[in-house]
C-alpha positions as CSV (number, residue, x, y, z in Angstrom):
1,X,-18.2,24.4,-21.4
2,X,-15.3,23.2,-19.9
3,X,-13.3,19.9,-19.5
4,X,-14.0,20.2,-15.5
5,X,-17.7,18.8,-16.2
6,X,-16.2,15.5,-17.1
7,X,-15.7,13.2,-14.0
8,X,-12.3,11.3,-14.4
9,X,-10.9,15.1,-15.6
10,X,-12.7,16.3,-12.3
11,X,-10.4,13.7,-10.1
12,X,-6.7,15.2,-11.9
13,X,-5.5,17.9,-9.9
14,X,-3.7,20.9,-11.6
15,X,-0.5,19.7,-13.2
16,X,2.2,21.4,-10.9
17,X,4.8,21.0,-13.8
18,X,2.5,22.9,-15.8
19,X,3.9,26.5,-14.0
20,X,7.3,25.8,-14.3
21,X,6.9,24.6,-18.4
22,X,5.0,28.1,-19.0
23,X,8.0,30.1,-17.3
24,X,10.3,28.2,-19.1
25,X,8.4,28.4,-22.5
26,X,8.3,32.6,-21.8
27,X,11.9,32.6,-20.9
28,X,12.8,30.9,-24.1
29,X,10.9,33.2,-26.0
30,X,12.2,36.1,-24.9
31,X,15.7,34.8,-25.7
32,X,17.2,33.5,-22.3
33,X,19.2,30.6,-22.4
34,X,17.4,27.8,-20.0
35,X,19.4,25.1,-18.7
36,X,16.5,22.2,-18.6
37,X,17.1,19.7,-16.0
38,X,13.4,19.1,-15.5
39,X,12.2,16.3,-17.7
40,X,13.7,12.9,-17.8
41,X,13.8,13.4,-21.9
42,X,17.3,11.6,-23.1
43,X,19.3,13.8,-25.4
44,X,21.4,11.3,-26.9
45,X,20.8,9.6,-30.2
46,X,19.6,6.3,-30.8
47,X,22.3,3.8,-31.5
48,X,22.9,3.7,-35.6
49,X,22.6,0.0,-35.7
50,X,19.1,0.1,-34.1
51,X,18.1,3.1,-36.8
52,X,19.5,0.9,-39.6
53,X,17.3,-1.8,-38.6
54,X,14.4,0.4,-38.4
55,X,14.9,2.2,-42.0
56,X,15.5,-1.7,-43.4
57,X,12.1,-2.6,-41.8
58,X,10.3,0.7,-42.8
59,X,11.2,-0.1,-46.8
60,X,9.1,-3.8,-46.8
61,X,5.8,-2.9,-47.4
62,X,4.3,-5.4,-45.4
63,X,5.3,-4.1,-42.7
64,X,2.7,-1.2,-43.1
65,X,-0.1,-3.0,-42.1
66,X,-1.5,-3.2,-39.0
67,X,0.7,-5.1,-36.2
68,X,-0.4,-7.0,-33.1
69,X,-1.7,-5.8,-29.9
70,X,0.6,-8.1,-28.0
71,X,3.9,-7.8,-29.9
72,X,5.5,-9.2,-32.5
73,X,7.0,-12.7,-31.6
74,X,10.5,-12.4,-32.2
75,X,10.4,-9.3,-29.8
76,X,8.9,-11.0,-27.1
77,X,11.3,-14.0,-27.5
78,X,14.3,-11.1,-27.4
79,X,12.9,-9.9,-24.3
80,X,12.5,-13.2,-22.6
81,X,15.9,-13.7,-23.6
82,X,17.4,-10.6,-22.1
83,X,15.6,-12.0,-18.6
84,X,17.2,-15.0,-18.8
85,X,20.4,-13.1,-19.7
86,X,20.3,-10.4,-16.9
87,X,18.4,-11.9,-14.3
88,X,18.6,-15.6,-14.9
89,X,14.8,-15.5,-15.3
90,X,12.6,-18.2,-17.4
91,X,10.0,-16.2,-19.5
92,X,7.2,-17.7,-21.5
93,X,7.1,-15.4,-24.0
94,X,3.5,-16.2,-25.3
95,X,1.8,-16.1,-21.9
96,X,4.2,-14.0,-19.8
97,X,5.2,-11.3,-21.8
98,X,3.5,-8.3,-23.9
99,X,5.0,-5.4,-25.3
100,X,3.7,-2.1,-24.4
101,X,3.3,1.2,-26.2
102,X,5.9,2.5,-23.4
103,X,5.8,1.3,-19.8
104,X,3.7,4.6,-18.8
105,X,1.0,2.9,-21.6
106,X,1.2,-0.4,-20.0
107,X,0.9,0.2,-16.6
108,X,-1.9,2.7,-17.0
109,X,-4.2,0.1,-19.4
110,X,-3.4,-2.5,-16.6
111,X,-5.1,-0.4,-14.4
112,X,-7.9,0.1,-16.8
113,X,-8.1,-4.0,-17.2
114,X,-7.9,-4.9,-13.3
115,X,-9.9,-2.1,-11.4
116,X,-13.2,-1.6,-10.3
117,X,-14.6,1.2,-9.3
118,X,-13.9,1.8,-5.2
119,X,-10.7,-0.5,-5.4
120,X,-7.9,0.0,-3.2
121,X,-4.4,0.5,-4.6
122,X,-1.1,0.6,-2.6
123,X,1.5,3.7,-4.3
124,X,4.6,4.8,-2.9
125,X,4.8,8.5,-2.2
126,X,6.8,9.9,-3.6
127,X,6.2,8.5,-7.2
128,X,6.1,8.7,-10.9
129,X,2.7,10.5,-11.6
130,X,1.3,7.2,-13.5
131,X,1.7,4.7,-10.5
132,X,-1.0,6.4,-8.3
133,X,-3.2,8.5,-11.5
134,X,-3.2,5.4,-13.9
135,X,-5.5,3.9,-11.1
136,X,-7.4,7.1,-10.5
137,X,-8.2,7.5,-14.3
138,X,-9.5,3.8,-14.0
139,X,-11.8,4.6,-10.5
140,X,-9.7,3.4,-7.8
141,X,-8.4,5.0,-4.1
142,X,-5.4,5.3,-3.8
143,X,-3.5,4.9,0.0
144,X,-0.3,6.5,-0.3
145,X,2.9,5.2,1.5
146,X,5.4,7.5,2.3
147,X,8.6,5.9,1.0
148,X,12.4,6.7,-0.2
149,X,14.0,10.1,1.0
150,X,11.2,11.5,1.6
151,X,11.9,12.6,4.9
152,X,15.8,12.3,4.1
153,X,16.5,8.8,4.9
154,X,16.4,5.3,2.9
155,X,13.6,3.2,2.9
156,X,14.3,0.1,4.9
157,X,12.4,-3.4,4.4
158,X,11.4,-3.4,8.1
159,X,9.9,0.4,7.9
160,X,8.1,-0.6,4.8
161,X,6.7,-3.8,6.1
162,X,5.2,-1.9,9.1
163,X,3.7,0.7,6.6
164,X,2.4,-2.1,4.4
165,X,0.8,-4.0,7.3
166,X,-1.0,-1.1,8.7
167,X,-2.4,-0.3,5.2
168,X,-3.5,-3.7,4.7
169,X,-5.1,-3.7,7.9
170,X,-6.9,-0.3,7.9
171,X,-8.2,-0.9,4.1
172,X,-11.8,-1.9,3.3
173,X,-12.1,-3.3,1.0
174,X,-8.3,-5.1,0.8
175,X,-6.1,-3.8,-1.4
176,X,-6.3,-5.0,-5.0
177,X,-2.3,-4.0,-5.8
178,X,0.8,-2.5,-4.3
179,X,3.0,-0.2,-6.8
180,X,6.6,-0.9,-6.7
181,X,9.5,1.2,-8.4
182,X,13.0,1.0,-8.1
183,X,15.4,2.2,-9.0
184,X,12.6,4.7,-8.3
185,X,11.7,8.0,-10.0
186,X,12.3,10.4,-8.8
187,X,14.2,9.6,-5.5
188,X,16.7,7.5,-7.2
189,X,16.4,4.8,-4.7
190,X,17.6,1.5,-5.3
191,X,16.7,-1.9,-3.4
192,X,17.9,-5.5,-3.4
193,X,16.1,-9.0,-3.2
194,X,16.1,-8.4,0.0
195,X,13.4,-5.9,0.0
196,X,11.4,-7.5,-2.1
197,X,11.3,-10.9,-0.6
198,X,9.3,-10.1,2.9
199,X,6.6,-8.4,0.2
200,X,6.5,-10.9,-2.2
201,X,5.7,-13.0,0.8
202,X,3.4,-10.6,2.6
203,X,1.6,-10.2,-1.0
204,X,0.8,-14.0,-1.8
205,X,-0.7,-14.5,2.1
206,X,-3.1,-11.6,1.2
207,X,-3.9,-11.8,-2.1
208,X,-2.7,-8.5,-3.4
209,X,-1.0,-7.9,-6.9
210,X,2.5,-6.5,-7.1
211,X,3.2,-3.8,-10.1
212,X,6.9,-3.3,-10.4
213,X,8.2,-0.6,-12.5
214,X,11.7,-1.7,-13.2
215,X,12.1,1.4,-16.3
216,X,15.8,1.8,-14.9
217,X,16.8,-1.6,-14.6
218,X,20.1,-0.7,-16.8
219,X,21.2,3.3,-15.6
220,X,23.0,1.7,-12.9
221,X,26.6,3.4,-11.6
222,X,27.5,1.8,-8.3
223,X,27.2,-1.3,-6.6
224,X,25.3,-4.2,-7.5
225,X,23.0,-4.0,-10.7
226,X,19.4,-3.4,-9.8
227,X,17.0,-6.6,-9.5
228,X,13.8,-7.8,-10.7
229,X,11.5,-8.9,-8.1
230,X,10.9,-11.8,-10.8
231,X,14.1,-13.3,-9.7
232,X,11.9,-14.3,-7.0
233,X,10.4,-17.7,-7.6
234,X,7.2,-16.8,-5.9
235,X,6.9,-13.9,-6.9
236,X,5.4,-14.6,-10.0
237,X,2.2,-15.9,-8.3
238,X,1.2,-11.9,-7.7
239,X,3.7,-9.9,-10.0
240,X,4.3,-8.0,-12.8
241,X,6.8,-5.8,-14.2
242,X,7.3,-3.3,-16.3
243,X,10.4,-2.4,-18.3
244,X,11.3,0.1,-21.0
245,X,13.8,0.7,-23.5
246,X,13.4,4.6,-23.4
247,X,16.3,5.0,-21.3
248,X,18.6,1.7,-22.2
249,X,18.9,2.6,-25.7
250,X,18.2,5.9,-25.6
251,X,14.9,5.2,-27.5
252,X,12.0,7.6,-25.4
253,X,10.2,8.9,-28.4
254,X,10.0,5.4,-30.3
255,X,7.9,4.1,-27.2
256,X,8.6,0.3,-26.4
257,X,8.4,-1.3,-23.3
258,X,7.0,-4.5,-21.8
259,X,5.1,-6.1,-19.2
260,X,6.6,-9.6,-17.8
261,X,5.0,-12.2,-15.2
262,X,2.0,-13.0,-13.7
263,X,-0.1,-14.7,-16.4
264,X,-3.6,-13.2,-14.8
265,X,-2.3,-10.0,-15.7
266,X,-0.4,-10.3,-18.6
267,X,-4.0,-11.6,-20.2
268,X,-5.7,-9.4,-18.7
269,X,-3.8,-6.5,-20.5
270,X,-3.3,-7.7,-23.6
271,X,-7.4,-8.6,-23.5
272,X,-7.6,-4.8,-22.9
273,X,-5.0,-3.6,-25.4
274,X,-6.8,-5.7,-28.2
275,X,-9.8,-3.3,-27.6
276,X,-7.5,-0.3,-27.9
277,X,-4.6,-0.4,-29.8
278,X,-2.9,-2.4,-32.4
279,X,0.4,-2.7,-31.2
280,X,3.5,0.1,-32.0
281,X,4.4,0.1,-35.7
282,X,6.1,-3.2,-36.8
283,X,9.5,-1.8,-37.7
284,X,9.9,-0.2,-34.6
285,X,9.5,-3.8,-32.8
286,X,11.5,-4.9,-35.3
287,X,14.2,-2.6,-34.4
288,X,13.6,-2.9,-30.9
289,X,14.5,-6.9,-31.6
290,X,17.6,-5.5,-33.0
291,X,18.7,-3.5,-30.2
292,X,17.8,-6.6,-27.6
293,X,19.8,-9.5,-29.7
294,X,22.4,-6.7,-31.2
295,X,25.6,-5.8,-29.5
296,X,25.4,-4.1,-26.0
297,X,28.1,-1.9,-25.7
298,X,25.8,0.8,-26.4
299,X,24.3,0.3,-22.8
300,X,27.6,0.6,-21.5
301,X,28.2,4.0,-23.0
302,X,24.7,5.3,-22.1
303,X,25.5,4.2,-18.6
304,X,29.0,5.8,-18.4
305,X,28.0,8.9,-19.5
306,X,25.2,9.3,-17.2
307,X,27.5,8.2,-14.2
308,X,29.8,11.2,-15.8
309,X,27.1,14.4,-15.7
310,X,26.1,12.6,-12.2
311,X,29.5,13.1,-10.9
312,X,30.2,16.8,-12.6
313,X,26.6,17.5,-11.1
314,X,27.1,16.3,-7.5
315,X,30.5,18.2,-7.5
316,X,29.6,21.4,-8.7
317,X,26.0,21.2,-6.6
318,X,28.5,20.9,-3.5
319,X,30.8,23.4,-4.6
320,X,27.8,26.0,-4.9
321,X,27.0,25.1,-1.0
322,X,24.1,22.3,-2.2
323,X,24.7,19.1,-0.5
324,X,22.8,16.5,-3.0
325,X,22.6,12.6,-2.3
326,X,24.7,11.3,-5.0
327,X,22.2,8.6,-7.2
328,X,23.3,5.0,-7.4
329,X,21.0,4.5,-10.2
330,X,18.5,6.1,-12.7
331,X,19.2,9.4,-14.6
332,X,18.3,11.8,-11.9
333,X,19.3,13.1,-8.7
334,X,16.9,13.9,-5.7
335,X,18.0,17.3,-4.0
336,X,16.6,18.4,-0.6
337,X,16.0,22.0,-0.9
338,X,18.5,23.9,0.6
339,X,17.8,25.5,4.3
340,X,17.3,29.4,3.5
341,X,14.9,28.3,0.6
342,X,13.2,25.0,2.5
343,X,9.9,27.4,3.6
344,X,9.1,28.4,-0.2
345,X,8.0,24.6,-0.9
346,X,9.4,23.1,-4.5
347,X,7.3,24.7,-6.4
348,X,8.3,28.2,-5.8
349,X,12.0,27.1,-5.0
350,X,11.7,25.6,-8.8
351,X,10.1,29.0,-9.9
352,X,12.6,31.0,-8.7
353,X,15.7,28.9,-9.8
354,X,14.5,29.1,-13.3
355,X,14.1,33.1,-12.6
356,X,17.2,33.7,-11.0
357,X,19.9,30.9,-12.2
358,X,18.0,30.3,-15.5
359,X,17.9,26.5,-14.7
360,X,14.5,24.2,-14.7
361,X,13.7,21.5,-12.2
362,X,11.0,19.5,-11.6
363,X,9.3,20.6,-8.1
364,X,9.3,17.7,-5.8
365,X,5.1,18.0,-4.8
366,X,4.7,16.9,-8.5
367,X,5.5,13.6,-7.5
368,X,3.1,13.4,-4.4
369,X,3.1,15.4,-0.5
370,X,5.8,14.3,0.5
371,X,8.4,15.3,-2.0
372,X,7.7,18.7,-1.5
373,X,10.8,19.3,0.5
374,X,12.4,18.3,-2.7
375,X,13.3,19.1,-6.0
376,X,14.3,16.5,-9.1
377,X,17.1,17.1,-11.0
378,X,17.1,15.3,-14.2
379,X,21.1,14.2,-16.3
380,X,19.7,15.1,-19.7
381,X,22.4,18.1,-20.4
382,X,25.8,17.3,-21.3
383,X,28.5,18.1,-19.1
384,X,29.4,21.3,-20.2
385,X,25.3,22.9,-19.7
386,X,25.5,20.8,-16.4
387,X,28.8,22.4,-15.2
388,X,26.9,25.8,-16.6
389,X,23.9,25.4,-14.2
390,X,26.1,24.7,-11.3
391,X,27.8,28.0,-12.0
392,X,24.4,29.6,-12.1
393,X,23.1,28.2,-9.2
394,X,26.2,29.1,-6.7
395,X,25.9,33.0,-8.0
396,X,22.0,32.6,-7.4
397,X,22.5,30.9,-3.8
398,X,25.3,33.9,-3.3
399,X,22.7,36.8,-4.5
400,X,19.5,35.5,-2.8
401,X,20.4,33.1,0.0
402,X,20.1,35.9,2.4
403,X,16.9,37.1,1.1
404,X,15.2,34.0,1.0
405,X,16.1,33.2,4.8
406,X,14.3,36.5,5.4
407,X,11.3,36.2,3.1
408,X,8.9,33.8,5.3
409,X,5.8,36.2,5.4
410,X,4.0,36.1,2.1
411,X,4.4,39.8,0.9
412,X,8.3,39.8,0.9
413,X,8.3,35.6,-0.4
414,X,6.0,36.8,-3.2
415,X,8.3,40.2,-3.8
416,X,11.3,37.5,-4.1
417,X,9.7,35.9,-6.8
418,X,8.4,38.1,-8.8
419,X,10.7,41.5,-7.9
420,X,8.6,43.8,-10.1
421,X,5.6,43.6,-7.3
422,X,7.9,45.0,-5.1
423,X,8.3,48.4,-7.1
424,X,4.8,48.9,-7.1
């Protein structure tokens, strides 16, 4: 017997990151020094005052009991205060906010709560995998909207509205929901309120929910801070927004996030979570409350760190001959595959980069078919390691660009990816 017999498992494609991850593991087992820019896993410790609050709370035996699947009241109030402070949006912590075990869990469980088999969901492509697959696992059909820098250009609202209107017009049944994700993972694209306004108006008119993923709200470097869709007063009629403490406070492993907005969607999520979990461990929620209510200098420190890493990475790649757009937000750079290697596709290019430059990146195809011309680089190594990565990449380009350009036939390409086979 195998897991391929199960209906939901069969709807999932092969995990394209698995090949790169397996190669990375083999290389490290062989003693190779791999610089990992693949997974968006923050490398900094959680600020000490947050850790101290966790330790204080965990010493109280009363916190060892089951928690509340909606989240403790103090944390929901702290989150509502954050929305007021950051976005000037009033949130009712009782009816418009719920604590999630990370934003990923929240979105996946909301998909289970609101989706019926055959429902149509509109999802950007490329996108973070949970955006389409959370709904695919719930039985929905996904219609993809090519967005971001899939073709090397940013998404403008006029083009997006044309795609959105066409998708709705040609979908039967009418789409249930639209997923948005800005700042975007993987493309790092940022939009403003002028982008959200016509989308909100359109979705209100057609009765389409909006699920906005704002996980990178506080990781921004240039220009205005990323807005919340809920800054548009009418948005809460159709929209719910997911946020996370993972990147803002370096709390990725703590698994704390939030869903905020439309009362109907919040109620649906609360209902299904009441059957599935008892919420995050109470001391973690107490510590998260301290993070939101406490000093915020740590947030600016994280922002400054990622900005420095971004600058070093983009400058180093440029010196290596790789022109990569400088992200204005998120912890990622969305890098077009250099022309001599473009025909390889993102998976084979990522494998080659790992094999030859000892640098792991995320292949763009893992974020959807429209991502295949790019790879995603995460700002999760320190400045010294990032400089080393760009030097390795420069040497890799110098040594391999000519061979890559000549490797457009399958046999030559296979030899480039596995030199041992060429000796046979």
